[in-house]
C-alpha positions in Angstrom: -20.6 5.4 13.6 -18.9 8.2 15.0 -15.0 8.6 14.5 -12.9 7.5 17.4 -9.9 9.6 18.2 -6.8 8.3 19.8 -4.4 10.5 22.7 -3.1 13.8 21.3 -5.4 13.9 17.8 -6.8 16.7 18.8 -8.0 18.4 15.4 -7.3 15.4 14.0 -10.0 13.8 11.4 -12.2 11.1 12.8 -10.8 7.6 12.5 -12.5 4.3 12.7 -10.9 1.5 14.9 -9.4 -1.1 12.5 -7.3 -3.8 12.8 -6.7 -3.4 8.8 -5.9 0.1 9.3 -3.3 -0.5 12.2 -1.6 -3.3 10.0 -1.3 -1.2 7.1 0.1 1.6 9.1 3.1 -0.5 10.8 3.6 -2.3 6.9 3.6 1.0 5.4 5.9 2.3 8.0 8.1 -0.3 7.9 8.5 -0.9 4.1 9.3 2.9 4.1 12.6 2.5 5.5 13.9 0.1 4.0 16.0 1.0 1.1 14.5 0.3 -2.6 15.9 -3.2 -3.6 18.9 -2.7 -5.9 18.5 0.7 -6.3 22.6 1.2 -7.1 21.7 -0.8 -10.6 20.6 0.2 -13.2 18.4 -2.1 -14.1 15.3 -1.2 -16.5 12.9 -3.8 -14.7 13.1 -2.3 -11.6 11.2 0.9 -12.9 8.2 -1.1 -13.2 8.9 -2.0 -9.2 9.2 1.7 -8.8 5.7 2.4 -10.6 4.1 0.0 -8.5 4.7 1.2 -5.1 4.2 5.0 -6.5 0.9 3.8 -7.4 0.1 1.8 -4.5 1.8 4.6 -2.3 -0.3 7.2 -3.0 -3.9 5.1 -2.2 -1.9 3.8 1.2 -1.1 7.6 2.1 -4.8 8.8 1.1 -6.2 5.7 3.0 -4.3 6.7 5.9 -4.7 10.5 6.0 -8.6 9.7 5.9 -9.1 7.5 9.1 -8.3 4.1 7.3 -11.2 4.7 4.7 -10.4 4.0 0.8 -11.7 6.7 -1.7 -14.1 5.4 -4.4 -11.8 6.3 -6.7 -8.9 4.5 -5.4 -11.3 1.5 -4.6 -12.3 1.1 -8.4 -8.1 1.4 -9.2 -7.4 -1.8 -6.9 -10.5 -3.4 -8.2 -9.1 -3.1 -11.5 -5.6 -3.7 -10.5 -6.9 -6.8 -9.3 -8.6 -7.9 -12.3 -5.7 -7.6 -14.3 -3.7 -9.9 -12.1 0.1 -9.2 -10.7 1.6 -12.3 -12.3 3.3 -9.9 -15.2 4.8 -8.0 -11.5 5.5 -11.2 -9.5 7.6 -13.0 -12.2 9.4 -9.8 -12.9 10.2 -9.9 -9.1 11.1 -13.6 -9.2 13.5 -12.8 -12.0 15.4 -10.4 -9.6 15.1 -12.7 -7.1 15.5 -11.6 -3.5 15.6 -8.8 -2.1 13.2 -7.8 -4.7 10.7 -10.5 -4.2 10.1 -10.0 -0.5 9.7 -5.7 -1.4 7.4 -7.1 -4.1 5.8 -9.4 -1.8 5.3 -6.7 1.0 3.3 -4.0 -1.6 1.6 -6.9 -2.7 0.5 -7.4 1.2 -0.2 -4.0 1.5 -2.6 -3.9 -1.7 -4.5 -6.7 -0.4 -5.0 -4.8 3.1 -6.2 -2.1 1.2 -9.0 -3.9 0.2 -10.5 -4.3 3.2 -10.6 -1.3 4.5 -14.1 0.6 4.3 -14.9 2.9 1.7 -14.9 6.5 2.0 -18.0 8.6 2.6 
């Protein structure tokens, strides 16, 4: 399949047309504009949320840079994460309440979207 380039994308890497990719871009952009919840506290439980966000952010940025494809190594990490489950992270978010709970829910939605993107060649 040949890549599709949008307007003004000369020199950009080919990318696939993808509703999931576009939704991922929108969610990620929205996520990046929100401040980290409870950043003014010293609750050490927030470190787990920050680590998850950092880990996921690297995968998101790489997928977006490759035109909406997920590298094999990242796909493996996403699968391993799925098998481990999000119970501990979700329980932590519930303990911390809103806005942490909604922040983590959005990160989990982003993780789910990553799984729907095609594999990088």
